[in-house]
C-alpha positions as CSV (number, residue, x, y, z in Angstrom):
1,X,-348.7,172.3,-61.3
2,X,-347.7,170.8,-57.8
3,X,-348.3,171.6,-54.2
4,X,-345.7,172.0,-51.4
5,X,-345.6,168.1,-50.8
6,X,-344.6,167.6,-54.5
7,X,-348.0,166.1,-55.5
8,X,-349.4,167.0,-58.9
9,X,-352.6,168.9,-58.2
10,X,-354.3,167.4,-61.3
11,X,-353.6,163.8,-60.5
12,X,-352.7,163.7,-56.8
13,X,-349.6,161.7,-57.5
14,X,-345.9,162.6,-57.3
15,X,-344.2,163.0,-60.6
16,X,-342.3,159.9,-61.8
17,X,-338.9,161.4,-61.4
18,X,-339.5,162.0,-57.7
19,X,-340.3,158.3,-56.9
20,X,-338.2,156.8,-54.2
21,X,-335.7,154.0,-55.2
22,X,-336.8,150.6,-54.0
23,X,-340.5,151.6,-54.0
24,X,-342.6,149.8,-56.4
25,X,-342.3,151.4,-59.9
26,X,-345.4,151.9,-62.0
27,X,-345.5,149.3,-64.8
28,X,-345.4,150.6,-68.3
29,X,-347.5,148.7,-70.8
30,X,-345.4,146.9,-73.4
31,X,-346.0,147.9,-76.9
32,X,-348.1,145.3,-78.9
33,X,-345.9,142.7,-80.6
34,X,-345.4,143.5,-84.3
35,X,-346.9,141.1,-86.8
36,X,-344.3,139.7,-89.1
37,X,-344.9,140.4,-92.8
38,X,-343.6,136.9,-93.6
39,X,-346.3,134.5,-94.5
40,X,-346.2,131.2,-92.8
41,X,-345.9,128.2,-95.1
42,X,-349.1,126.4,-95.6
43,X,-349.9,123.4,-93.4
44,X,-349.9,120.1,-95.3
45,X,-352.1,117.4,-93.8
46,X,-351.0,113.8,-94.5
47,X,-354.1,111.7,-94.8
48,X,-353.6,107.9,-94.7
49,X,-354.8,105.9,-97.5
50,X,-358.2,104.4,-96.8
51,X,-358.2,100.8,-95.6
52,X,-360.9,98.4,-96.6
53,X,-362.3,96.6,-93.6
54,X,-362.2,93.0,-94.0
55,X,-359.3,93.2,-96.6
56,X,-357.9,89.9,-97.4
57,X,-354.8,88.9,-95.3
58,X,-354.9,85.2,-96.3
59,X,-351.6,84.0,-97.7
60,X,-351.9,82.5,-101.2
61,X,-352.1,78.8,-101.4
62,X,-350.1,76.7,-103.9
63,X,-350.9,76.1,-107.6
64,X,-351.8,72.6,-108.5
65,X,-351.1,71.0,-111.9
66,X,-354.1,70.3,-114.0
67,X,-352.3,69.2,-117.3
68,X,-348.8,67.7,-117.3
69,X,-346.8,65.4,-119.2
70,X,-344.0,63.2,-117.9
71,X,-340.5,64.5,-117.6
72,X,-338.6,62.0,-119.8
73,X,-335.3,60.5,-119.0
74,X,-333.6,61.3,-122.3
75,X,-331.8,58.6,-124.3
76,X,-328.6,60.8,-124.3
77,X,-328.7,60.7,-120.4
78,X,-329.3,57.1,-120.2
79,X,-326.5,56.3,-122.6
80,X,-324.1,58.5,-120.6
81,X,-325.1,56.7,-117.4
82,X,-326.4,59.9,-115.8
83,X,-328.4,59.5,-112.6
84,X,-329.7,61.8,-109.9
85,X,-332.4,63.9,-108.4
86,X,-333.7,67.0,-110.3
87,X,-335.6,69.6,-108.3
88,X,-337.3,72.5,-110.1
89,X,-339.2,75.6,-108.7
90,X,-342.0,76.6,-111.0
91,X,-343.7,80.0,-110.8
92,X,-347.4,80.2,-112.1
93,X,-349.3,83.3,-113.1
94,X,-353.1,84.1,-112.2
95,X,-354.1,82.3,-115.4
96,X,-352.4,79.0,-114.5
97,X,-349.5,79.4,-117.0
98,X,-345.9,78.7,-116.2
99,X,-344.0,81.9,-116.2
100,X,-340.7,80.8,-114.8
101,X,-338.7,77.5,-114.0
102,X,-335.6,77.5,-111.7
103,X,-333.4,74.6,-111.2
104,X,-332.9,74.1,-107.4
105,X,-331.0,70.9,-107.7
106,X,-329.3,69.9,-111.1
107,X,-328.6,66.4,-112.7
108,X,-327.0,67.3,-115.9
109,X,-327.4,70.5,-118.0
110,X,-328.9,68.7,-121.0
111,X,-331.4,66.7,-118.7
112,X,-332.3,69.8,-116.9
113,X,-333.0,71.7,-120.1
114,X,-335.2,68.9,-121.4
115,X,-337.2,68.8,-118.1
116,X,-337.7,72.6,-118.1
117,X,-339.0,72.5,-121.7
118,X,-341.5,69.8,-120.6
119,X,-342.6,71.7,-117.4
120,X,-343.2,74.9,-119.4
121,X,-345.9,73.2,-121.2
122,X,-347.8,72.3,-118.0
123,X,-351.1,74.0,-116.9
124,X,-352.0,74.8,-113.4
125,X,-354.9,75.7,-111.2
126,X,-353.4,79.0,-109.9
127,X,-352.7,79.9,-106.4
128,X,-355.7,81.4,-104.6
129,X,-355.9,84.1,-102.0
130,X,-359.4,84.8,-100.5
131,X,-360.8,82.9,-103.3
132,X,-359.2,84.9,-106.1
133,X,-356.5,83.6,-108.4
134,X,-353.1,85.4,-107.8
135,X,-349.9,85.4,-109.8
136,X,-346.6,84.3,-108.3
137,X,-347.7,81.0,-106.9
138,X,-344.8,78.5,-106.7
139,X,-344.8,74.8,-107.2
140,X,-341.8,72.5,-106.6
141,X,-341.2,69.4,-108.8
142,X,-338.7,66.7,-107.7
143,X,-337.8,63.9,-110.2
144,X,-335.3,61.1,-109.7
145,X,-333.5,59.7,-112.6
146,X,-332.3,56.2,-112.1
147,X,-331.0,53.9,-115.0
148,X,-333.5,51.3,-114.1
149,X,-336.4,53.6,-115.2
């Protein structure tokens, strides 16, 4: 019901359709957002591996020979007049055993092979890191073969 001025008798306000343009319009409340029925994927936390305080960062030392036999100048190499400098790189495990021998500088294939066979019988004090034996220590051997030997 409304009076002569167009005011609603129950509320004392003009009906919405009679509001003047440009005048502030009443704000209608927005409906609440619907919740999606989709479940969100679970959150995965990445936890770094625990670090040990005081962990050893010391680089390993070099292995040292404890038992070695001389690398012989073979009779065949002497007779053939072969001379030169042989350089071998030896890899030692944590028990002091030779695990690999690489020729860095060759003299002669037969002389190299004889030297490798000899070095494989050597024993070493293994490389140490923080006082503990470690595998992979490397030791370099250089031997000059001269006919006057």
